[in-house]
C-alpha positions in Angstrom: 36.2 33.8 -58.5 39.0 35.6 -56.8 40.1 34.8 -53.2 40.9 37.5 -50.6 44.5 36.6 -51.0 44.4 37.0 -54.8 42.8 40.4 -54.4 45.5 41.4 -51.9 48.2 40.2 -54.3 46.7 42.1 -57.1 46.7 45.3 -55.0 50.3 44.7 -54.1 51.3 44.3 -57.8 49.2 47.3 -58.9 50.8 49.5 -56.2 54.4 48.2 -56.9 54.0 48.9 -60.6 52.3 52.2 -60.1 55.0 53.5 -57.8 57.9 52.1 -59.8 60.1 55.2 -60.3 61.6 53.7 -63.6 58.3 53.5 -65.3 55.6 55.1 -63.2 52.8 56.7 -65.2 54.9 57.0 -68.4 53.7 53.5 -69.6 51.0 52.8 -72.1 47.8 51.1 -70.7 48.7 47.7 -72.2 52.3 48.0 -71.1 51.3 48.8 -67.5 48.7 46.0 -67.3 51.1 43.6 -69.0 53.7 44.3 -66.2 51.0 43.9 -63.5 49.9 40.6 -65.1 53.4 39.3 -65.2 54.0 40.3 -61.6 50.7 38.9 -60.4 51.0 35.6 -62.3 54.5 35.1 -60.8 52.9 35.0 -57.3 49.8 32.8 -57.8 49.0 29.3 -59.1 46.0 30.2 -61.2 47.3 32.3 -64.1 45.1 35.2 -65.2 44.8 37.1 -68.5 45.5 40.8 -68.7 41.8 41.6 -69.2 40.9 39.6 -66.1 43.4 41.4 -64.0 42.6 44.9 -65.2 38.9 44.2 -65.0 39.2 42.9 -61.5 41.3 45.9 -60.5 38.7 48.3 -62.0 35.9 46.7 -59.9 38.1 46.6 -56.8 39.3 50.2 -57.2 35.7 51.5 -57.4 34.8 49.9 -54.1 38.1 50.8 -52.4 37.6 54.5 -53.4 34.1 54.5 -51.9 35.4 52.8 -48.8 38.2 55.3 -48.4 35.8 58.2 -48.7 33.6 56.7 -46.0 36.6 55.9 -43.8 37.9 59.4 -44.0 34.6 61.0 -43.3 33.9 58.7 -40.3 37.4 59.2 -38.9 36.9 62.9 -39.0 33.5 62.7 -37.3 34.2 60.1 -34.6 35.0 61.2 -31.1 38.5 61.0 -29.9 39.6 57.7 -28.3 37.7 55.6 -30.9 39.8 52.5 -31.6 40.6 51.1 -35.1 38.3 48.1 -34.6 35.3 50.5 -33.9 36.2 52.6 -36.9 36.3 49.6 -39.2 32.9 48.3 -37.9 31.4 51.7 -38.5 32.8 52.1 -42.0 31.8 48.6 -43.0 28.3 49.2 -41.8 28.1 52.5 -43.7 29.5 50.9 -46.8 26.9 48.1 -46.6 24.0 50.6 -46.1 25.2 52.7 -49.0 26.1 50.0 -51.5 23.7 47.3 -50.4 26.6 44.8 -50.2 29.5 44.0 -47.9 32.9 45.5 -48.5 34.9 42.6 -50.0 38.4 44.1 -50.3 39.6 44.9 -46.8 43.0 43.2 -47.3 43.5 45.0 -50.6 42.5 48.3 -49.0 45.1 47.8 -46.3 47.7 47.5 -49.0 46.8 50.6 -50.9 45.3 52.8 -48.3 48.4 55.0 -47.9 49.2 55.1 -51.7 49.5 58.6 -53.0 
């Protein structure tokens, strides 16, 4: 089981290693996830294997991408003056209705939401 904090840390590590100008997308799959694993494990008590980390990110990324799509659509369609809290309530509700589950990665989404 992953805590919200562990998911957020994983998102931070993924983003940092993805945006690293020295390596970027020129790494092999195993090299990239090895770097993310090393970075992640240096920040948490419970050490994780590379397959656990990449598997968790795959699951998180799927839900985050769906959430981003819903967020962007709702932001575009909402009337002016709608505050951030109202937007989040609406997007979470839409996600729950569409996916039949709550969105579990808000902190991770906040980390990666502006990632290119």
